[in-house]
C-alpha positions as CSV (number, residue, x, y, z in Angstrom):
1,X,7.2,28.9,63.7
2,X,5.1,29.8,60.9
3,X,6.4,28.6,57.4
4,X,6.3,30.3,54.2
5,X,6.3,28.1,51.5
6,X,8.2,30.1,48.5
7,X,7.1,27.8,45.9
8,X,3.4,29.2,46.7
9,X,4.9,32.5,45.4
10,X,7.1,32.3,42.3
11,X,6.0,32.6,38.4
12,X,4.7,29.1,37.2
13,X,7.4,27.0,35.9
14,X,10.1,29.5,37.2
15,X,12.9,28.8,39.2
16,X,14.1,32.1,40.1
17,X,12.8,34.8,42.3
18,X,13.8,38.2,40.5
19,X,12.5,41.6,40.3
20,X,12.0,44.4,43.4
21,X,8.6,45.1,42.4
22,X,7.7,41.2,43.3
23,X,9.7,42.1,46.1
24,X,7.9,44.7,47.6
25,X,4.5,43.1,46.6
26,X,5.4,39.9,48.6
27,X,6.2,42.1,51.5
28,X,3.0,43.4,51.1
29,X,1.3,40.6,50.4
30,X,3.1,38.8,53.9
31,X,2.9,41.7,55.7
32,X,6.3,41.4,56.8
33,X,5.6,44.8,58.3
34,X,3.7,42.7,61.4
35,X,5.9,40.2,61.2
36,X,8.8,43.1,62.4
37,X,7.1,44.5,64.8
38,X,5.9,41.7,66.6
39,X,8.9,39.5,65.9
40,X,7.3,36.0,66.1
41,X,9.9,33.6,63.9
42,X,9.2,32.8,60.7
43,X,10.9,30.3,58.2
44,X,10.8,31.0,54.2
45,X,11.6,27.6,52.5
46,X,12.7,27.3,49.1
47,X,12.1,24.7,46.8
48,X,15.3,22.3,46.0
49,X,15.1,23.4,41.7
50,X,15.2,27.1,43.2
51,X,18.3,28.3,40.3
52,X,18.2,32.0,41.6
53,X,17.7,34.4,44.3
54,X,18.3,37.6,43.0
55,X,19.4,40.7,44.8
56,X,16.5,42.7,43.3
57,X,14.1,40.2,44.8
58,X,16.0,39.8,48.0
59,X,15.7,43.6,49.2
60,X,12.8,44.4,47.7
61,X,11.1,41.7,50.4
62,X,13.6,41.6,52.7
63,X,15.5,45.0,53.1
64,X,13.0,47.2,55.2
65,X,13.3,44.5,57.6
66,X,17.1,44.3,57.4
67,X,17.1,47.8,58.3
68,X,15.2,48.5,61.0
69,X,15.8,45.2,62.9
70,X,19.6,45.1,61.7
71,X,21.5,42.0,61.1
72,X,21.9,39.7,64.3
73,X,17.9,40.6,65.1
74,X,16.5,39.7,61.5
75,X,18.1,36.6,61.8
76,X,16.4,35.7,64.8
77,X,13.2,36.8,63.7
78,X,13.7,35.1,59.5
79,X,14.8,31.8,59.3
80,X,15.2,30.2,55.9
81,X,15.9,26.5,54.3
82,X,17.2,26.2,50.7
83,X,20.2,25.3,49.0
84,X,23.7,26.5,49.1
85,X,22.8,29.1,46.5
86,X,19.9,30.3,48.3
87,X,21.8,30.8,51.8
88,X,24.9,32.7,49.5
89,X,22.3,34.9,48.1
90,X,20.5,35.6,51.7
91,X,24.2,36.7,53.3
92,X,24.5,38.8,50.1
93,X,21.7,40.3,50.4
94,X,21.8,41.1,53.9
95,X,24.8,42.6,53.2
96,X,23.8,44.9,51.1
97,X,21.3,45.6,52.5
98,X,23.1,47.6,55.4
99,X,25.3,49.2,53.1
100,X,25.3,52.6,54.0
101,X,27.1,54.2,50.1
102,X,24.9,55.1,46.9
103,X,27.3,55.8,44.5
104,X,24.4,57.9,42.7
105,X,24.2,60.0,46.1
């Protein structure tokens, strides 16, 4: 299983992953579209000192994959190692990605 060490993909000295654009950029850099097609399992390891994984970053990075694969298949392909804070952010992000309502129309 390929392992992505997220400590290599954060702003120097930052303990937060934030920003939808930053998530989109990392998605492209890691070529997650190819992972979605091959469905080769991949592990994302977050540093233990991470304070936050914001919904915007998570959705920029994984939103398209969740919508394309669905929650169950996403969980078969994408695996995560991190603190409880990270794990809760991931679960909340999956729920947000699958919401169909949009208050802006």
